[in-house]
PDB file as gemmi writes it, atoms N, CA and C in Angstrom:
CRYST1    1.000    1.000    1.000  90.00  90.00  90.00 P 1                      
ATOM      1  N   UNK A   1     -52.000  32.905  25.858  1.00  0.00           N  
ATOM      2  CA  UNK A   1     -50.776  32.610  25.989  1.00  0.00           C  
ATOM      3  C   UNK A   1     -50.313  31.762  24.835  1.00  0.00           C  
ATOM      4  N   UNK A   2     -49.025  32.047  24.038  1.00  0.00           N  
ATOM      5  CA  UNK A   2     -48.855  31.328  22.976  1.00  0.00           C  
ATOM      6  C   UNK A   2     -47.583  30.542  23.340  1.00  0.00           C  
ATOM      7  N   UNK A   3     -47.706  29.251  22.882  1.00  0.00           N  
ATOM      8  CA  UNK A   3     -46.739  28.433  22.983  1.00  0.00           C  
ATOM      9  C   UNK A   3     -45.714  28.446  21.957  1.00  0.00           C  
ATOM     10  N   UNK A   4     -44.504  28.517  22.450  1.00  0.00           N  
ATOM     11  CA  UNK A   4     -43.265  28.589  21.485  1.00  0.00           C  
ATOM     12  C   UNK A   4     -42.546  27.062  21.315  1.00  0.00           C  
ATOM     13  N   UNK A   5     -41.850  27.041  20.170  1.00  0.00           N  
ATOM     14  CA  UNK A   5     -41.303  25.771  20.192  1.00  0.00           C  
ATOM     15  C   UNK A   5     -40.314  25.854  20.990  1.00  0.00           C  
ATOM     16  N   UNK A   6     -39.543  24.489  21.548  1.00  0.00           N  
ATOM     17  CA  UNK A   6     -38.677  24.066  22.364  1.00  0.00           C  
ATOM     18  C   UNK A   6     -37.538  23.898  21.409  1.00  0.00           C  
ATOM     19  N   UNK A   7     -36.200  23.610  22.276  1.00  0.00           N  
ATOM     20  CA  UNK A   7     -34.966  23.160  21.538  1.00  0.00           C  
ATOM     21  C   UNK A   7     -35.348  21.648  20.941  1.00  0.00           C  
ATOM     22  N   UNK A   8     -36.122  20.863  21.620  1.00  0.00           N  
ATOM     23  CA  UNK A   8     -36.543  19.599  20.944  1.00  0.00           C  
ATOM     24  C   UNK A   8     -37.066  19.657  19.829  1.00  0.00           C  
ATOM     25  N   UNK A   9     -38.404  20.716  19.778  1.00  0.00           N  
ATOM     26  CA  UNK A   9     -39.291  20.742  18.702  1.00  0.00           C  
ATOM     27  C   UNK A   9     -38.543  21.257  17.574  1.00  0.00           C  
ATOM     28  N   UNK A  10     -37.363  22.105  17.462  1.00  0.00           N  
ATOM     29  CA  UNK A  10     -36.673  22.357  16.363  1.00  0.00           C  
ATOM     30  C   UNK A  10     -35.623  21.605  16.200  1.00  0.00           C  
ATOM     31  N   UNK A  11     -35.609  20.399  16.775  1.00  0.00           N  
ATOM     32  CA  UNK A  11     -34.583  19.392  16.534  1.00  0.00           C  
ATOM     33  C   UNK A  11     -33.059  19.908  17.090  1.00  0.00           C  
ATOM     34  N   UNK A  12     -33.088  20.662  17.898  1.00  0.00           N  
ATOM     35  CA  UNK A  12     -31.638  21.359  18.386  1.00  0.00           C  
ATOM     36  C   UNK A  12     -31.097  20.362  19.576  1.00  0.00           C  
ATOM     37  N   UNK A  13     -32.067  19.723  20.293  1.00  0.00           N  
ATOM     38  CA  UNK A  13     -31.694  19.030  21.626  1.00  0.00           C  
ATOM     39  C   UNK A  13     -31.645  17.579  20.982  1.00  0.00           C  
ATOM     40  N   UNK A  14     -30.641  17.096  20.974  1.00  0.00           N  
ATOM     41  CA  UNK A  14     -30.205  15.718  20.383  1.00  0.00           C  
ATOM     42  C   UNK A  14     -29.859  14.717  21.495  1.00  0.00           C  
ATOM     43  N   UNK A  15     -29.989  14.998  22.679  1.00  0.00           N  
ATOM     44  CA  UNK A  15     -29.526  14.110  23.642  1.00  0.00           C  
ATOM     45  C   UNK A  15     -30.478  13.247  24.217  1.00  0.00           C  
ATOM     46  N   UNK A  16     -31.733  13.325  23.756  1.00  0.00           N  
ATOM     47  CA  UNK A  16     -32.567  12.231  24.298  1.00  0.00           C  
ATOM     48  C   UNK A  16     -33.844  12.102  22.952  1.00  0.00           C  
ATOM     49  N   UNK A  17     -34.484  10.956  23.083  1.00  0.00           N  
ATOM     50  CA  UNK A  17     -35.288  10.733  22.036  1.00  0.00           C  
ATOM     51  C   UNK A  17     -36.542  10.798  22.250  1.00  0.00           C  
ATOM     52  N   UNK A  18     -36.865  11.412  23.463  1.00  0.00           N  
ATOM     53  CA  UNK A  18     -38.243  11.710  23.767  1.00  0.00           C  
ATOM     54  C   UNK A  18     -38.054  13.439  24.298  1.00  0.00           C  
ATOM     55  N   UNK A  19     -39.076  13.793  24.155  1.00  0.00           N  
ATOM     56  CA  UNK A  19     -39.191  15.349  24.686  1.00  0.00           C  
ATOM     57  C   UNK A  19     -39.017  15.598  26.152  1.00  0.00           C  
ATOM     58  N   UNK A  20     -37.883  16.007  26.699  1.00  0.00           N  
ATOM     59  CA  UNK A  20     -37.696  16.136  28.194  1.00  0.00           C  
ATOM     60  C   UNK A  20     -38.099  17.517  28.530  1.00  0.00           C  
ATOM     61  N   UNK A  21     -38.550  17.303  29.583  1.00  0.00           N  
ATOM     62  CA  UNK A  21     -39.075  18.625  30.126  1.00  0.00           C  
ATOM     63  C   UNK A  21     -38.100  19.955  30.367  1.00  0.00           C  
ATOM     64  N   UNK A  22     -38.675  21.335  30.325  1.00  0.00           N  
ATOM     65  CA  UNK A  22     -37.907  22.154  30.065  1.00  0.00           C  
ATOM     66  C   UNK A  22     -37.824  22.518  31.638  1.00  0.00           C  
ATOM     67  N   UNK A  23     -36.437  22.501  32.045  1.00  0.00           N  
ATOM     68  CA  UNK A  23     -36.151  22.825  33.781  1.00  0.00           C  
ATOM     69  C   UNK A  23     -36.292  24.152  34.071  1.00  0.00           C  
ATOM     70  N   UNK A  24     -35.779  25.082  33.157  1.00  0.00           N  
ATOM     71  CA  UNK A  24     -35.796  26.545  33.635  1.00  0.00           C  
ATOM     72  C   UNK A  24     -36.023  27.230  32.330  1.00  0.00           C  
ATOM     73  N   UNK A  25     -36.690  28.610  32.485  1.00  0.00           N  
ATOM     74  CA  UNK A  25     -36.633  29.318  31.391  1.00  0.00           C  
ATOM     75  C   UNK A  25     -36.572  30.920  32.001  1.00  0.00           C  
ATOM     76  N   UNK A  26     -35.938  31.718  31.233  1.00  0.00           N  
ATOM     77  CA  UNK A  26     -35.892  33.091  31.978  1.00  0.00           C  
ATOM     78  C   UNK A  26     -35.651  33.923  30.327  1.00  0.00           C  
ATOM     79  N   UNK A  27     -36.401  35.196  30.887  1.00  0.00           N  
ATOM     80  CA  UNK A  27     -36.303  36.290  29.949  1.00  0.00           C  
ATOM     81  C   UNK A  27     -35.031  37.135  30.063  1.00  0.00           C  
ATOM     82  N   UNK A  28     -33.850  37.514  29.470  1.00  0.00           N  
ATOM     83  CA  UNK A  28     -32.910  38.181  29.861  1.00  0.00           C  
ATOM     84  C   UNK A  28     -32.751  39.388  28.644  1.00  0.00           C  
ATOM     85  N   UNK A  29     -33.273  40.377  28.918  1.00  0.00           N  
ATOM     86  CA  UNK A  29     -33.108  41.509  27.940  1.00  0.00           C  
ATOM     87  C   UNK A  29     -34.000  41.007  26.891  1.00  0.00           C  
ATOM     88  N   UNK A  30     -33.331  41.016  25.667  1.00  0.00           N  
ATOM     89  CA  UNK A  30     -34.076  40.506  24.379  1.00  0.00           C  
ATOM     90  C   UNK A  30     -33.937  39.080  24.371  1.00  0.00           C  
ATOM     91  N   UNK A  31     -33.457  38.246  25.223  1.00  0.00           N  
ATOM     92  CA  UNK A  31     -33.115  36.871  24.785  1.00  0.00           C  
ATOM     93  C   UNK A  31     -34.106  35.874  25.854  1.00  0.00           C  
ATOM     94  N   UNK A  32     -34.362  34.719  25.290  1.00  0.00           N  
ATOM     95  CA  UNK A  32     -35.007  33.765  26.036  1.00  0.00           C  
ATOM     96  C   UNK A  32     -33.848  32.565  26.233  1.00  0.00           C  
ATOM     97  N   UNK A  33     -33.912  32.411  27.380  1.00  0.00           N  
ATOM     98  CA  UNK A  33     -32.867  31.191  27.906  1.00  0.00           C  
ATOM     99  C   UNK A  33     -33.774  30.041  28.450  1.00  0.00           C  
ATOM    100  N   UNK A  34     -33.308  28.750  27.987  1.00  0.00           N  
ATOM    101  CA  UNK A  34     -33.929  27.592  28.425  1.00  0.00           C  
ATOM    102  C   UNK A  34     -32.726  26.463  28.614  1.00  0.00           C  
ATOM    103  N   UNK A  35     -33.208  25.878  29.889  1.00  0.00           N  
ATOM    104  CA  UNK A  35     -32.525  24.685  30.350  1.00  0.00           C  
ATOM    105  C   UNK A  35     -33.403  23.275  29.951  1.00  0.00           C  
ATOM    106  N   UNK A  36     -32.728  22.302  29.259  1.00  0.00           N  
ATOM    107  CA  UNK A  36     -33.442  21.314  28.858  1.00  0.00           C  
ATOM    108  C   UNK A  36     -32.633  20.159  28.986  1.00  0.00           C  
ATOM    109  N   UNK A  37     -32.940  19.058  29.875  1.00  0.00           N  
ATOM    110  CA  UNK A  37     -31.826  18.328  30.608  1.00  0.00           C  
ATOM    111  C   UNK A  37     -30.747  19.179  31.026  1.00  0.00           C  
ATOM    112  N   UNK A  38     -29.455  18.937  30.848  1.00  0.00           N  
ATOM    113  CA  UNK A  38     -28.321  19.731  31.256  1.00  0.00           C  
ATOM    114  C   UNK A  38     -27.968  20.275  30.127  1.00  0.00           C  
ATOM    115  N   UNK A  39     -28.720  20.728  29.301  1.00  0.00           N  
ATOM    116  CA  UNK A  39     -28.064  21.894  28.256  1.00  0.00           C  
ATOM    117  C   UNK A  39     -28.881  22.926  28.000  1.00  0.00           C  
ATOM    118  N   UNK A  40     -28.065  24.166  27.833  1.00  0.00           N  
ATOM    119  CA  UNK A  40     -28.671  25.435  27.785  1.00  0.00           C  
ATOM    120  C   UNK A  40     -28.699  26.057  26.357  1.00  0.00           C  
ATOM    121  N   UNK A  41     -30.009  26.569  26.185  1.00  0.00           N  
ATOM    122  CA  UNK A  41     -30.198  27.233  24.730  1.00  0.00           C  
ATOM    123  C   UNK A  41     -30.605  28.697  24.989  1.00  0.00           C  
ATOM    124  N   UNK A  42     -30.408  29.408  23.802  1.00  0.00           N  
ATOM    125  CA  UNK A  42     -30.673  30.779  23.983  1.00  0.00           C  
ATOM    126  C   UNK A  42     -31.519  31.095  22.284  1.00  0.00           C  
ATOM    127  N   UNK A  43     -32.455  31.915  22.449  1.00  0.00           N  
ATOM    128  CA  UNK A  43     -32.945  32.571  21.269  1.00  0.00           C  
ATOM    129  C   UNK A  43     -33.432  33.957  21.471  1.00  0.00           C  
ATOM    130  N   UNK A  44     -33.204  34.785  20.538  1.00  0.00           N  
ATOM    131  CA  UNK A  44     -33.950  36.125  20.497  1.00  0.00           C  
ATOM    132  C   UNK A  44     -35.510  35.978  20.582  1.00  0.00           C  
ATOM    133  N   UNK A  45     -35.982  36.918  21.531  1.00  0.00           N  
ATOM    134  CA  UNK A  45     -37.411  36.596  21.728  1.00  0.00           C  
ATOM    135  C   UNK A  45     -38.288  36.737  20.812  1.00  0.00           C  
ATOM    136  N   UNK A  46     -37.845  37.550  19.787  1.00  0.00           N  
ATOM    137  CA  UNK A  46     -38.880  37.845  18.458  1.00  0.00           C  
ATOM    138  C   UNK A  46     -38.881  36.948  17.509  1.00  0.00           C  
ATOM    139  N   UNK A  47     -37.800  35.966  17.345  1.00  0.00           N  
ATOM    140  CA  UNK A  47     -37.644  34.929  16.327  1.00  0.00           C  
ATOM    141  C   UNK A  47     -36.943  33.757  17.183  1.00  0.00           C  
ATOM    142  N   UNK A  48     -37.862  32.677  17.487  1.00  0.00           N  
ATOM    143  CA  UNK A  48     -37.300  31.602  18.103  1.00  0.00           C  
ATOM    144  C   UNK A  48     -36.458  30.723  16.987  1.00  0.00           C  
ATOM    145  N   UNK A  49     -35.207  30.650  17.478  1.00  0.00           N  
ATOM    146  CA  UNK A  49     -34.339  29.954  16.886  1.00  0.00           C  
ATOM    147  C   UNK A  49     -33.206  29.370  17.993  1.00  0.00           C  
ATOM    148  N   UNK A  50     -33.406  28.346  18.452  1.00  0.00           N  
ATOM    149  CA  UNK A  50     -32.605  27.830  19.506  1.00  0.00           C  
ATOM    150  C   UNK A  50     -31.015  27.604  19.045  1.00  0.00           C  
ATOM    151  N   UNK A  51     -30.090  28.181  19.717  1.00  0.00           N  
ATOM    152  CA  UNK A  51     -28.700  27.955  19.690  1.00  0.00           C  
ATOM    153  C   UNK A  51     -28.266  27.613  21.060  1.00  0.00           C  
ATOM    154  N   UNK A  52     -27.340  26.089  21.117  1.00  0.00           N  
ATOM    155  CA  UNK A  52     -26.820  25.542  22.187  1.00  0.00           C  
ATOM    156  C   UNK A  52     -25.732  26.508  22.624  1.00  0.00           C  
ATOM    157  N   UNK A  53     -25.623  26.635  24.042  1.00  0.00           N  
ATOM    158  CA  UNK A  53     -24.533  27.025  24.715  1.00  0.00           C  
ATOM    159  C   UNK A  53     -23.638  26.015  25.332  1.00  0.00           C  
ATOM    160  N   UNK A  54     -22.720  25.353  24.412  1.00  0.00           N  
ATOM    161  CA  UNK A  54     -22.140  23.972  24.853  1.00  0.00           C  
ATOM    162  C   UNK A  54     -21.450  24.057  26.133  1.00  0.00           C  
ATOM    163  N   UNK A  55     -20.672  24.999  26.471  1.00  0.00           N  
ATOM    164  CA  UNK A  55     -19.805  24.899  27.662  1.00  0.00           C  
ATOM    165  C   UNK A  55     -20.611  25.062  29.246  1.00  0.00           C  
ATOM    166  N   UNK A  56     -21.719  25.305  29.153  1.00  0.00           N  
ATOM    167  CA  UNK A  56     -22.695  25.493  30.364  1.00  0.00           C  
ATOM    168  C   UNK A  56     -23.840  24.251  30.485  1.00  0.00           C  
ATOM    169  N   UNK A  57     -24.181  23.990  31.826  1.00  0.00           N  
ATOM    170  CA  UNK A  57     -24.979  23.105  32.137  1.00  0.00           C  
ATOM    171  C   UNK A  57     -26.142  23.853  32.968  1.00  0.00           C  
ATOM    172  N   UNK A  58     -26.236  24.785  33.479  1.00  0.00           N  
ATOM    173  CA  UNK A  58     -27.250  25.790  34.088  1.00  0.00           C  
ATOM    174  C   UNK A  58     -26.899  26.970  34.228  1.00  0.00           C  
ATOM    175  N   UNK A  59     -28.247  27.645  34.443  1.00  0.00           N  
ATOM    176  CA  UNK A  59     -27.985  29.476  34.386  1.00  0.00           C  
ATOM    177  C   UNK A  59     -28.756  29.917  35.657  1.00  0.00           C  
ATOM    178  N   UNK A  60     -28.579  31.020  35.964  1.00  0.00           N  
ATOM    179  CA  UNK A  60     -29.126  31.490  37.149  1.00  0.00           C  
ATOM    180  C   UNK A  60     -29.284  33.242  36.957  1.00  0.00           C  
ATOM    181  N   UNK A  61     -30.392  33.615  37.326  1.00  0.00           N  
ATOM    182  CA  UNK A  61     -30.729  34.906  37.414  1.00  0.00           C  
ATOM    183  C   UNK A  61     -31.537  35.486  38.575  1.00  0.00           C  
ATOM    184  N   UNK A  62     -31.387  36.765  38.850  1.00  0.00           N  
ATOM    185  CA  UNK A  62     -32.308  37.379  39.794  1.00  0.00           C  
ATOM    186  C   UNK A  62     -33.569  37.523  39.601  1.00  0.00           C  
ATOM    187  N   UNK A  63     -34.561  37.587  40.516  1.00  0.00           N  
ATOM    188  CA  UNK A  63     -35.919  37.951  40.117  1.00  0.00           C  
ATOM    189  C   UNK A  63     -36.192  39.274  39.116  1.00  0.00           C  
ATOM    190  N   UNK A  64     -35.346  40.405  39.021  1.00  0.00           N  
ATOM    191  CA  UNK A  64     -35.484  41.242  38.038  1.00  0.00           C  
ATOM    192  C   UNK A  64     -34.782  41.029  36.729  1.00  0.00           C  
ATOM    193  N   UNK A  65     -34.164  39.990  36.651  1.00  0.00           N  
ATOM    194  CA  UNK A  65     -33.383  39.427  35.426  1.00  0.00           C  
ATOM    195  C   UNK A  65     -32.503  40.618  35.270  1.00  0.00           C  
ATOM    196  N   UNK A  66     -31.705  41.227  36.059  1.00  0.00           N  
ATOM    197  CA  UNK A  66     -30.673  42.199  36.052  1.00  0.00           C  
ATOM    198  C   UNK A  66     -29.298  41.679  36.154  1.00  0.00           C  
ATOM    199  N   UNK A  67     -29.320  40.293  36.420  1.00  0.00           N  
ATOM    200  CA  UNK A  67     -27.767  39.569  36.258  1.00  0.00           C  
ATOM    201  C   UNK A  67     -28.060  38.357  35.872  1.00  0.00           C  
ATOM    202  N   UNK A  68     -26.976  37.744  35.131  1.00  0.00           N  
ATOM    203  CA  UNK A  68     -27.142  36.346  34.878  1.00  0.00           C  
ATOM    204  C   UNK A  68     -25.810  35.741  34.740  1.00  0.00           C  
ATOM    205  N   UNK A  69     -25.971  34.393  35.338  1.00  0.00           N  
ATOM    206  CA  UNK A  69     -24.736  33.764  35.732  1.00  0.00           C  
ATOM    207  C   UNK A  69     -25.008  32.057  35.160  1.00  0.00           C  
ATOM    208  N   UNK A  70     -23.871  31.672  34.518  1.00  0.00           N  
ATOM    209  CA  UNK A  70     -23.821  30.539  34.019  1.00  0.00           C  
ATOM    210  C   UNK A  70     -22.863  29.461  34.739  1.00  0.00           C  
ATOM    211  N   UNK A  71     -23.318  28.215  35.035  1.00  0.00           N  
ATOM    212  CA  UNK A  71     -22.285  27.302  35.502  1.00  0.00           C  
ATOM    213  C   UNK A  71     -21.746  26.503  34.441  1.00  0.00           C  
ATOM    214  N   UNK A  72     -20.846  26.495  34.522  1.00  0.00           N  
ATOM    215  CA  UNK A  72     -19.870  25.715  33.583  1.00  0.00           C  
ATOM    216  C   UNK A  72     -19.605  24.227  33.707  1.00  0.00           C  
ATOM    217  N   UNK A  73     -19.417  23.229  33.086  1.00  0.00           N  
ATOM    218  CA  UNK A  73     -19.360  21.834  33.254  1.00  0.00           C  
ATOM    219  C   UNK A  73     -18.536  21.472  34.336  1.00  0.00           C  
ATOM    220  N   UNK A  74     -17.525  22.146  34.586  1.00  0.00           N  
ATOM    221  CA  UNK A  74     -16.851  21.667  36.022  1.00  0.00           C  
ATOM    222  C   UNK A  74     -17.192  22.488  37.113  1.00  0.00           C  
ATOM    223  N   UNK A  75     -18.094  23.188  37.052  1.00  0.00           N  
ATOM    224  CA  UNK A  75     -18.904  23.676  38.540  1.00  0.00           C  
ATOM    225  C   UNK A  75     -18.886  24.941  38.793  1.00  0.00           C  
ATOM    226  N   UNK A  76     -17.796  25.877  38.008  1.00  0.00           N  
ATOM    227  CA  UNK A  76     -17.757  27.031  38.214  1.00  0.00           C  
ATOM    228  C   UNK A  76     -18.588  27.971  37.690  1.00  0.00           C  
ATOM    229  N   UNK A  77     -18.769  29.077  38.212  1.00  0.00           N  
ATOM    230  CA  UNK A  77     -19.913  30.102  37.799  1.00  0.00           C  
ATOM    231  C   UNK A  77     -19.165  31.005  36.933  1.00  0.00           C  
ATOM    232  N   UNK A  78     -19.908  31.634  35.947  1.00  0.00           N  
ATOM    233  CA  UNK A  78     -19.412  32.541  34.939  1.00  0.00           C  
ATOM    234  C   UNK A  78     -20.295  33.658  35.230  1.00  0.00           C  
TER     235      UNK A  78                                                      
END                                                                             
């Protein structure tokens, strides 16, 4: 198993001074998604360079990763 850098490792996660745990991880097509605290990040699976999705605070997918939903900060699902 290969360890990949987290958003905190790449200094993309700035809301905490300590390394918060990854709460959720998903592979959706060619992209990785992570939730660290209430922040959502994505990266292409072949080149880890986390980008913040600032409008969202959670994501959900089905077991087959055929659908992807995001929860916006006001609680609605997209």
